[in-house]
C-alpha positions in Angstrom: 56.9 110.0 95.1 57.3 107.2 93.5 54.2 106.3 91.2 52.7 102.8 92.4 50.9 100.6 89.9 48.4 98.1 90.2 48.7 94.9 88.1 46.0 92.0 88.1 47.4 89.0 90.0 47.3 87.0 86.6 49.0 89.3 84.4 52.6 87.8 83.7 55.0 90.1 84.6 58.0 88.5 82.7 61.7 89.9 83.3 65.1 89.0 82.2 66.5 85.6 83.2 69.5 88.0 85.0 66.9 89.6 87.4 67.4 87.8 90.6 63.5 87.1 92.2 62.4 86.0 95.4 59.1 85.3 97.1 59.0 84.9 100.8 57.2 86.0 103.9 58.4 88.7 106.2 57.3 90.6 109.6 56.5 94.5 109.4 58.5 96.1 111.5 58.9 100.1 113.0 62.2 101.7 112.7 61.9 103.8 116.0 63.2 107.2 114.9 61.5 110.4 114.7 60.2 109.7 111.2 58.0 106.5 110.8 59.6 104.3 109.0 58.5 100.7 108.1 60.6 97.8 107.0 60.6 94.1 106.1 63.9 92.0 106.8 64.7 89.8 103.4 65.9 86.1 104.1 69.5 86.1 105.3 70.1 83.4 102.1 68.5 85.3 99.5 70.4 88.5 101.4 73.5 86.7 100.4 72.6 85.7 96.7 71.5 88.6 96.1 74.9 90.6 97.6 77.1 88.3 95.5 75.1 89.1 92.4 75.5 92.4 92.6 78.4 93.3 93.6 79.4 95.9 91.0 75.4 97.1 91.0 75.2 99.0 94.1 74.2 102.7 94.4 74.7 105.3 97.5 74.0 103.3 101.0 75.0 100.0 99.1 71.1 100.1 97.9 69.8 98.0 95.2 66.8 99.3 92.7 64.1 96.4 93.2 60.7 95.5 92.2 58.3 94.4 94.9 54.7 93.0 94.8 52.3 92.7 98.2 48.9 91.9 97.5 47.7 93.7 94.3 50.3 96.8 94.6 53.4 96.6 92.7 56.0 99.4 93.0 59.7 100.3 92.8 62.3 101.2 95.3 65.3 100.3 96.8 66.5 97.8 99.2 69.5 98.4 101.9 72.1 96.4 103.5 71.9 96.0 107.2 75.2 94.7 108.4 73.8 94.7 111.9 71.4 92.0 111.1 73.1 90.8 107.9 70.7 90.9 105.5 68.9 93.8 103.2 66.1 95.6 104.4 62.9 96.9 102.5 60.9 99.9 102.9 57.5 99.7 102.8 55.8 103.0 102.1 53.1 104.3 103.9 50.8 104.8 100.7 51.2 100.7 100.2 50.7 99.7 103.7 47.1 101.7 103.6 46.0 100.5 100.3 47.0 96.8 101.5 46.0 97.4 105.2 49.6 96.6 106.7 50.5 97.0 110.3 53.4 96.8 112.1 53.7 93.0 113.1 52.0 91.6 110.4 53.2 88.5 108.6 53.7 89.6 104.6 53.7 87.8 101.8 56.2 89.3 99.1 57.2 88.8 95.9 60.4 91.0 94.9 62.8 91.5 91.9 66.4 93.0 91.7 66.4 95.4 88.8 
């Protein structure tokens, strides 16, 4: 299980200039399968930018490592290309949903840095 670290919102989380970062809002949705997976879609324009900036950096299933912040919670995970919707999707862990009191259909403010 990935560790979640808490950061003060006023803390400056500096990254290298080569890392691409975005802030956006997205609706939390549930993948309809046996397991309860929850995701948000990254905006299409930013997904295009991420795809072209990271052509050589993808991992299995075209995934990319990212650092995400929702509210006071920051963690590392991966985003995955969703060819059906022509965007990247970001899984939101149960632990994060619980801490931030998130439910399916909530509109969430996020910041994301491609590592």
